[in-house]
N, C-alpha and C positions, 0 to 999 in steps of 0.2 A: 429627290432631285433627278434631273435628267442626266443620263449618261452620255459620253461622246458616242458618236455614230457607230454603232455596232449592233445591228438589229437582224436577227433571224427569227421568223415566226412560222409556226406550223399552222397552215390554213385548212387542214383537213385531208383525208385520204386521197381525194381526187385532185388536190392542188399541191400538196407537199409543202416544202419549205420555201419561204420567200425572204430574200436577203437584199432589201433595197440599198442601192448605192448612193441614193441622194434624192433630191426633189423630182428629178425626171423619172426616176424608177417609180415613185408614188403615182405620178400622173399616168405613166404608162400602165401600171397595174389597175388603177381605177378604170381607165378607159377599156381595158381588156377583160373586165368582169372578175379579176382576181380578188378584189377587195368587196365584192358583193356580200351582203350580210348572210351568215350561215351559223351553224352551230359553234363555229370557232372564231367568228369575226363580227364585230359590232361597229357601227359607225355614229359619229356625232359631228354635226356641222360646226357646233360651237359650244362653249360651256360658259353661259352668261354668269356674271357675278351678281351678288345682291339678291339672289333668289334661293332660299333654303330648300325649296322643292327640287331645284336642279341638282344640288348636292345629294339629296336623297335618291333621286333617279340615277345618278352616276353610280352611287353605292350599290344599287340594285344591279345595275349592268356588270359591275366588277364581281359582285358576289356570285351572279349566275355563271360567269365565265370561269370561276374558280374550280368548279366541279371537274371539268375536263381540261381546262387550260384554254387560252385564246388570246386574241388581240382586239384592243379597242383603238380606233383611230379617230382622232379629233381633228377636224379641219376639212372634211369631205362631205359634200351634199348627200343626203340620203333620199333616194327617190323610190319609195315602196320597196325598200331593202336592196335596191341596186345602187352601186356607187355612182354619184354624179360628178360635178366639177370638183376639182381640188382647189379649194378656196384658201385654206390655211387660216390661222388665227394668231392672235397676239400670244407669244410664248412666254412672255415675262411672268414668272411665278406660277405658270400653269402646272408644271410637274410637281411642284411643292403642294399645290392645292389638291391634286389627285392623290398624292401620297398621304396627305393628311386625312382626306376622306376615307381612304382604304383602312387607315389605322383607327379612326375615330368614330366612324358611322357603321362599321361592319363588325359583327362579332361572330367567332373570334376574329381579331384583327387580321388583316390580309396584307401580305407583302407583294408589291407590284414593281415592275421595272419600266421606267419611261425613257424614251429615246426621242430627241428633237431632230426633225428633218427640216432644216431652214429653207425658206423660199429665197433663192439668190437674188430675186428682184424686189424683196421686201425686207427691209431692215427690221429684225426682231420678229419677223412674221414666219410662219411655217406650219407644219403638221406635228402632232404629238402622237407617237406610237406607244401605247401602254400595254406592256406584255404581262399577262397574268398566267403564271405557271399553274399546273394542276395542284391544288392545295391538299396536303395530307390531313387538313382539319375540316374539309368540306363535308357537308354543305354549310354555308355561312348564312347568318341572319342579318337582316336590315329591319329595324323597328319590329323586332320579335317575329319576323316572318322569314322562313328559309326560301332561297331562290335557287333555281337551276336554269338551264339553257335549253330551249326548244330548238327547232330547225333554224329559226331566224329571230327569235325574240326570247325575252326573259319569261320564265314561268314561276308561279308560286308552287312550291313543293308541298304536296299533301303529307300528312303524318306517315302514311304508308310508304310514299316515295323516300322520305328521309330514313325511315327505318331500313329500307332496302339498300340505300347507299352505305349506311353504317354497317349493316350486316355483310355487305359485299367486301367492304374494306377489312373488317375483322376476319372474314374467311380468307381473303387474299393473303393477309398477314400470316395466318395459320399455315396455308399452303407454302408460303415462302419459307417459313421456319422448318416445316417438314422436309422440303427439298434441301435446305441447307444442312440439315442433320444427316441427310442421306449421303452428303459429300464425305462425311467421316467414314461411313461404311465403304465408300468407293475410293478412299484415300489409296494412291498408288503405292505408298510405302507400306509394307506389311506391318501388322500390329506389333510383332516382336522386334521391329527395328524403330518403333516410335518412343522416344524418350522425352523429347522436347514438347512444348505446346506447339501446335501447328495453327497456321493462319488459313482460314477458308473464306474466300471471297466469291460472291455470287451475284450474277446480273442476268435477268430474264426479261425479255419484251413482254409487256402486259397483253399484247395482241399481235398477230401477224401470222403469216403462212407457216405451217409446220416444217417446211423445207426451205426456209428463207436463205440459208447459208450454203445450200448444196452446191450451187455453181461455184461459189468461192472455194469451197473445200476441195472441189474437183480440179482446181488449177494446180499445176505443178510448182508455180512459184509462190504458192501461199505462205510457206515458211519465210521466204525472203521478204514478202509484203509485210508480215507481222513483225519480224525483226527490224525492218527499216522504220516502221511506225513506232515501235518501242524505243528505238534509238533517238528518234526525234522528240518523243515525248520526254524521254529522260534528260535530254539536253535542255529542253524548255523548262522543266520543272526544277533542275539543279539538284543540289543535295547529294552529290556523289559521296562515296566513302564507306558504303555499307555493302555486305554481301549476305545472302544472294540478292541481287537486284533483278528486276524484271526485264532482262535483255538477253540476247544471244541464246536463244532457245534452239539447241542444235538438232534435236531429233523430233521426228514426226511419227506418231504411233496411232493407228486406228483404234477407236474405242467404240463402244456399243451405240453411243449418242452422237459421235462426231469424231474429230481428230484432236489429238493432244500435241501440243507443241511444248517440249519438255527438255529438261536436263537428264531425265532418267533414260534408261536404255535397256533393251533386252540383253545386250552383250556384256555389259559390265555394271558393277554395283556403284551407286552414288551414295555418299554419305548423307545423312539426314540434314546437316547444316547447309548442304549444297542443292537440295532438292527444291526445284520449281517446276510446277506442273500447270499448264494452261490448256484447258479443254474448251475448244470452240465447238458448239453443238450444231447440228443441222438445223435446229429450230431457232437459232440466233443467240441462244444463251451462252454465257461464258461462266466458267468455273476456274478458280485459281486455288492451288494448294501450295503452301510454303511450309517446309520442313523446320524452319528456324524461327518459330514464333518466340521461343525463348532459348536461352542457352546457359550453361554453367561455364564461367570463364575460368581460365587457368590461374594458378596460384600467384603468378606475378601481378594480377589485376585486383587482389584482395588480401585482406589479412584474417578473414574469418576461418575458423577451424572447418566449419561445414557451411560453406557459402550457399546462399539461396540462388535459384536461377534468376536471370535478368531478362527483361524485355527491351528491345531497341526501339525507342520511339521514332527515331529518324527513319529506320528501315520500315516500320509500319506505315508511316506517312507516305514515304516514297513509293512503296509497293501499291498501297491503295490508290494513290493519285494516278500511277501508271495504268493500273487496272481500269479505273474509271475512264481515263483518256482513251485507252485502247478500245473499250466498249463503244465509246462515241465514234471513234474513227471507223471502226468495222461497220457500225450501223449506218453511218452517214454515207460512206463511200462504197460499200460492198453489199449492204442489205437493203438500201433504200427504205429503211424504216425510221420514221420521224416521230413515233408516238411515245407512250410513256414506258418507263422501265421500273422493275423492282430490283433493288439492290440490298445486299446484306452482307454481314460479316459474322464469323463465328471463331472464337478462339477457346481452347480447352486447357486444362492443367495450369491454371493461373494463380491459384490460391498462394499467397505469400511471395509472389513474384515482384521484384522491385525494378524500377526503370534504370536503364544505364544512361547516364547523362553524358552524351558525347560532346556537349558544349562546355563542360566543366574542365577547368584547367588541371584539376587533380583527379585522382582516382577515388573510387568508392561508390557508394549507392545513395545518391540523392533522391528526393521524392519519397513516395509512400508505397508500402507493399499493398498489392491488391487483395481484397478480402473475400473474393468468390472464386469458385473453380472455373467458371465459364463466363465469357462475355459474348453477348449477341446484340446486334442492332440491325434494324430494317428501315429502309427509306425508299423514296421514289423520286424520279427525275425524268425529264424528257431527253430526247436525243439532242436537242439544241443545248440543254444545260450541261450534258456530258461533254459536248464539244467546246462550248464557250466558257464554262466555269467548272472544270473537273476538280479544282482544289476545294471549292465550296461544297460540292457534292460529297467529296471524300471526307471532308470535315464532319459532315452529318453522320457518317458511319463510325468514325473513330474518336471524335472529340470527347464523348462521355468517359471513355477508357483513359484518355490522356489527362482529363480532369481528375479522375479518381487516383491516377498515379502521381498527380501533382506536378505535371510537366506540360500542361496545355499551353501555358504562355510562351514556352520556348519552342515547342514542336508542332503547334496547330498550323495547317496550311493557311495561306491568306484567303480570305473570303472574296475573291475576285471573280 
């Protein structure tokens, strides 16, 4: 189904992000060449009903854009791949039809997001913007053929091209996991001070200049900018009542790859339970280390003679959402990077850990103990997704752990 008007699309490196405010914005963008067909943009004047081949052609368009992400606009004339007049179409049921085609005619099924742009002079008339995020399952098939996107049109992918995409994805995931595990070696808390599980959160732009954040890190007010952004994110996400939270990082320390904004200090020792260390790298990557992935509560909170450590689901959700939101904020406002991100999480020392249910009226250990020593998860998202749906991105990272602990229904962030 179509969403309320909230549309931000990435149109390529030379055009950046486009956020239409309404019908006039679409008309202006078409006239200015912003919506000409490209690797990221496809146009359709209409989507006639009653013709099965039309649905198949649309499925091919959607599948092709899913490799790198893109925007399909329905309601604009296509003149040799250049945007013509903005004519609009009948919007009744159109978004549902597109969604059904994405689910039923594409394999693996594809998730898209449609936004209606009403024509103020035509009741029920307007343009439909169909957002296709980069799919972690790409390439996708239509009628047993894999499709990708060329400069301005769909292309049938050869077996060699499909193998190259799949190999690149596997290689990227291996690289991300290697980088993620290096965070354990670079943990700012010495090994002899680590008792708890630690939370390691990772975000890295898939492409971009190596020094994309150098100018920002050179600013004297960078700590204030980050702390103000974290405060706004924390207020928007809600869920106060846990420590440590990702806020008020008082110290700035230079590191080999960038600057750390942290509760740690050269001058005094900080306890493991209070340790939050956020590294902003010169290449745009972010790394977060939290020292309180687990904790053993005092005797007033349990009756066990030898209590097992607990994990705090609300804290894990809050930290992850804030980290994702901050990544989007820095990318959007200070790095001008609108492409794809690799995100990951690692937690160690988890075997036997139980969830602490902060929503339960009594004390104790609800849920289920975790049965492995480590938890790792890798996902991908665009800058637009980090900015507009940080909770949904965070959920991709932590939902499997919450399900294993038996507390997903209570603590999963909304997929908004």
